[in-house]
Backbone bond lengths (Angstrom), bond angles and torsions (degrees), N, CA, C in turn:
res aa  C-N    CA-C-N  psi(-1)  N-CA   C-N-CA  omega(-1)  CA-C   N-CA-C  phi
1 M - - - 1.416 - - 1.537 108.43 -
2 H 1.328 116.24 131.29 1.448 121.20 -178.69 1.537 108.89 -99.05
3 N 1.324 116.68 145.24 1.443 122.78 174.87 1.516 109.91 -95.40
4 Y 1.295 117.64 160.26 1.435 124.95 -179.30 1.542 108.93 -88.50
5 S 1.317 116.86 129.20 1.459 122.72 177.90 1.488 108.35 -136.42
6 N 1.334 116.08 113.39 1.460 121.95 -179.54 1.512 107.48 -135.41
7 A 1.339 117.35 138.37 1.461 121.15 179.25 1.501 109.51 -145.09
8 T 1.312 114.71 142.18 1.472 123.63 173.47 1.529 108.04 -129.24
9 I 1.335 115.77 122.91 1.450 120.11 178.19 1.530 110.01 -129.86
10 E 1.331 115.64 154.50 1.428 121.27 177.61 1.530 108.30 -136.24
11 G 1.301 116.98 134.58 1.438 118.65 -179.57 1.518 111.12 -173.14
12 F 1.334 114.49 -167.25 1.460 122.07 -178.50 1.529 109.87 -109.79
13 V 1.316 115.48 133.38 1.462 122.37 -178.50 1.519 109.91 -64.96
14 T 1.339 117.72 128.65 1.463 120.98 -173.63 1.524 112.67 -93.99
15 H 1.313 119.28 -19.87 1.485 120.98 179.00 1.514 110.03 -153.78
16 E 1.287 117.25 160.71 1.485 121.01 179.12 1.504 109.40 -60.37
17 P 1.379 116.63 140.70 1.482 118.59 -178.33 1.538 109.67 -67.18
18 Q 1.326 112.78 153.60 1.460 119.69 178.10 1.525 108.19 -116.03
19 L 1.342 117.45 116.75 1.427 122.71 -179.80 1.560 108.27 -99.96
20 K 1.318 114.60 128.58 1.462 120.30 178.73 1.534 108.10 -131.65
21 T 1.295 115.04 164.25 1.458 121.36 173.95 1.514 110.89 -119.49
22 T 1.322 117.71 130.83 1.448 120.63 -178.25 1.534 110.01 -74.18
23 K 1.327 117.81 171.05 1.452 122.59 176.77 1.533 112.01 -59.30
24 T 1.324 114.20 -28.00 1.509 118.88 -179.57 1.516 112.04 -89.27
25 G 1.327 118.45 3.51 1.457 123.05 176.14 1.522 116.41 89.57
26 K 1.321 117.29 9.55 1.454 120.56 179.87 1.526 109.76 -86.45
27 S 1.334 115.34 141.27 1.469 121.75 176.36 1.519 110.79 -83.11
28 V 1.353 116.54 136.48 1.440 121.48 173.80 1.534 108.22 -136.28
29 C 1.308 116.05 133.06 1.461 122.18 -178.10 1.544 107.64 -122.22
30 S 1.328 116.73 134.43 1.458 118.52 178.32 1.528 109.71 -131.34
31 F 1.316 114.90 148.00 1.445 125.66 177.06 1.518 106.66 -159.94
32 S 1.326 117.63 175.62 1.468 120.43 177.12 1.513 109.81 -129.84
33 L 1.333 114.30 156.18 1.466 122.22 177.56 1.508 109.54 -117.86
34 A 1.319 114.21 140.39 1.464 121.80 171.03 1.534 106.86 -96.30
35 I 1.313 115.73 123.58 1.448 121.62 -177.85 1.515 109.56 -114.03
36 N 1.316 115.28 116.39 1.470 121.10 -179.68 1.524 110.68 -83.36
37 H 1.322 117.22 127.02 1.469 121.32 179.53 1.527 110.03 -96.35
38 Y 1.314 114.98 149.82 1.451 119.26 173.84 1.527 110.18 -66.98
39 S 1.293 115.46 138.67 1.469 119.46 175.37 1.519 109.60 -144.46
40 K 1.279 115.83 160.01 1.458 121.02 178.19 1.516 108.90 -66.38
41 S 1.336 118.61 155.65 1.445 121.29 -176.82 1.524 114.58 -62.30
42 D 1.338 116.59 -25.50 1.463 119.12 -178.96 1.540 112.00 -92.10
43 E 1.339 117.41 1.76 1.450 121.23 178.24 1.532 111.41 -104.04
44 P 1.328 116.73 147.74 1.471 117.78 176.48 1.540 109.54 -66.64
45 P 1.349 116.89 147.33 1.458 117.89 179.59 1.519 111.50 -64.03
46 R 1.349 114.45 146.43 1.468 120.75 177.16 1.493 110.08 -110.60
47 V 1.323 115.65 136.75 1.464 121.42 179.79 1.520 107.73 -132.04
48 S 1.352 114.28 136.07 1.466 121.68 172.25 1.519 108.28 -109.63
49 F 1.318 115.45 144.18 1.459 120.60 176.37 1.535 108.46 -115.33
50 I 1.344 114.89 119.32 1.430 121.02 -174.83 1.519 110.33 -117.05
51 E 1.330 117.19 128.68 1.416 122.87 176.38 1.531 110.65 -75.81
52 V 1.307 116.20 139.37 1.467 123.32 178.72 1.534 108.91 -122.02
53 E 1.301 115.44 137.04 1.484 120.20 177.26 1.528 107.01 -131.42
54 T 1.349 115.55 130.60 1.455 120.87 178.27 1.500 108.82 -123.88
55 W 1.310 116.51 158.08 1.484 120.74 -174.16 1.519 111.25 -131.42
56 E 1.312 114.96 155.25 1.452 124.86 173.13 1.517 113.86 54.34
57 K 1.322 119.59 -123.59 1.453 123.08 -174.82 1.524 110.44 -64.00
58 V 1.317 117.15 -40.76 1.490 121.23 179.36 1.532 109.66 -62.92
59 A 1.334 117.11 -38.20 1.462 120.85 177.11 1.523 111.38 -63.27
60 E 1.320 117.19 -42.00 1.464 120.18 179.25 1.529 110.09 -63.72
61 I 1.340 116.95 -43.27 1.485 119.95 178.83 1.530 110.06 -62.01
62 C 1.333 116.14 -44.92 1.475 118.79 -178.24 1.540 111.76 -64.33
63 S 1.325 117.49 -38.87 1.454 119.17 -179.43 1.519 111.84 -62.29
64 K 1.321 117.81 -27.93 1.465 122.09 -177.83 1.557 112.60 -93.54
65 N 1.323 117.70 -26.29 1.485 120.18 -170.33 1.516 115.43 -117.25
66 V 1.321 118.23 -15.01 1.473 120.53 -179.01 1.529 106.82 -95.65
67 S 1.320 115.09 135.23 1.474 119.62 175.99 1.541 108.40 -146.97
68 K 1.332 113.65 162.02 1.461 121.72 -177.58 1.564 109.41 -54.69
69 G 1.324 115.18 130.90 1.471 122.01 176.67 1.523 114.34 94.55
70 K 1.324 117.00 -15.13 1.480 119.98 179.73 1.531 109.81 -69.26
71 R 1.293 115.68 147.00 1.490 121.19 176.40 1.508 106.92 -98.35
72 V 1.333 115.49 122.36 1.453 121.10 179.90 1.492 112.11 -134.76
73 M 1.332 115.75 159.05 1.469 122.31 171.67 1.529 107.42 -114.41
74 V 1.317 115.62 136.02 1.472 120.39 -179.70 1.520 107.81 -120.48
75 V 1.335 116.54 128.74 1.435 123.61 175.01 1.510 107.88 -113.69
76 G 1.329 116.54 129.43 1.451 118.44 -178.89 1.522 110.41 -177.28
77 S 1.328 114.27 -151.28 1.457 120.32 179.78 1.510 111.51 -124.73
78 L 1.350 116.20 159.60 1.457 121.31 179.26 1.506 110.55 -88.65
79 R 1.342 113.63 145.26 1.454 120.22 173.49 1.517 108.93 -142.30
80 Q 1.323 115.67 140.19 1.458 121.17 179.64 1.535 109.43 -107.64
81 D 1.338 115.55 125.83 1.467 120.53 172.81 1.501 107.45 -95.97
82 R 1.329 117.64 139.71 1.469 122.95 177.73 1.513 108.92 -130.72
83 W 1.369 114.46 140.22 1.440 119.04 178.35 1.511 108.00 -159.80
84 E 1.356 116.15 171.97 1.468 121.28 175.11 1.529 106.36 -109.82
85 D 1.358 115.72 137.44 1.424 118.85 177.27 1.531 110.97 -79.92
86 E 1.308 116.49 -178.02 1.475 121.26 -174.90 1.549 112.54 -60.60
87 N 1.353 116.23 -20.89 1.451 120.44 178.21 1.527 114.08 -95.08
88 G 1.336 115.71 5.51 1.464 119.24 179.34 1.520 114.05 84.02
89 K 1.322 117.19 5.53 1.476 121.46 -179.65 1.523 109.84 -82.87
90 A 1.319 114.77 134.06 1.492 119.96 179.74 1.547 110.30 -68.08
91 Q 1.315 114.95 133.57 1.467 121.45 177.33 1.518 108.52 -125.67
92 S 1.310 117.27 157.48 1.466 120.81 175.22 1.525 109.05 -154.49
93 R 1.336 114.51 156.51 1.443 121.43 -179.33 1.539 108.20 -148.29
94 L 1.332 117.23 133.91 1.444 120.94 173.32 1.517 108.19 -94.15
95 K 1.313 117.82 138.26 1.446 122.66 174.59 1.524 109.71 -138.91
96 I 1.283 115.40 165.03 1.468 119.94 177.63 1.534 108.10 -107.10
97 I 1.302 114.99 131.50 1.455 121.88 172.71 1.511 106.84 -91.81
98 G 1.332 115.71 105.47 1.483 121.90 -173.55 1.509 112.10 -78.88
99 N 1.319 115.44 120.83 1.461 122.20 174.25 1.541 110.67 -96.54
100 E 1.334 115.85 -22.48 1.448 120.08 -177.22 1.531 108.27 -144.99
101 I 1.318 115.65 133.36 1.439 121.98 -179.67 1.519 108.14 -120.72
102 R 1.335 117.90 128.11 1.450 122.24 177.82 1.508 107.89 -116.51
103 F 1.338 115.74 126.79 1.454 122.42 179.77 1.537 106.41 -89.26
104 L 1.308 117.10 123.46 1.457 121.23 -170.20 1.501 113.96 -101.32
105 E 1.308 118.45 3.05 1.460 120.82 177.07 1.526 107.25 -104.62
106 S 1.285 118.18 137.69 1.438 121.80 176.82 1.508 110.66 -71.68
107 A 1.352 117.45 156.59 1.451 121.55 178.32 1.534 110.37 -61.73
108 K 1.357 117.20 -35.27 1.455 121.02 177.80 1.517 110.98 -62.49
109 K 1.301 117.60 -44.12 1.472 120.58 179.69 1.529 111.20 -65.37
110 Q 1.328 116.88 -36.96 1.469 120.21 177.27 1.511 110.47 -64.43
111 E 1.318 117.41 -41.67 1.499 121.68 178.14 1.513 109.94 -63.67
112 E 1.328 118.02 -41.65 1.459 121.41 179.15 1.526 110.48 -61.16
113 A 1.339 117.23 -37.65 1.426 120.86 -178.83 1.535 111.66 -67.59
114 K 1.339 117.14 -29.62 1.464 121.43 -179.87 1.530 110.06 -77.72
115 A 1.304 119.33 -26.52 1.478 122.09 -175.49 1.503 112.82 -76.47
């Protein structure tokens, strides 16, 4: 039995996307988003950094259109990676597998940023 996992996040891209090809020839693109959380005015701002992974056609689109500093929305599902570090300590990381990417900046705003 499978459980339902759906996630939508919005944030700013923290580094240029990395496009790779698996041994089976599938494209995978990864990048991360900085997500600013609401906080009271007397509290320091809180930021979460979420890894994003996209596959196949979405990966190709991301590799060409996603860049550091762009504001995007990612719709997908959560996945947890688990591994042991070099000291044998268990590690884990949650990431979102993006099925849909929405670019939240208008073309006009992007052109203004280039000028």
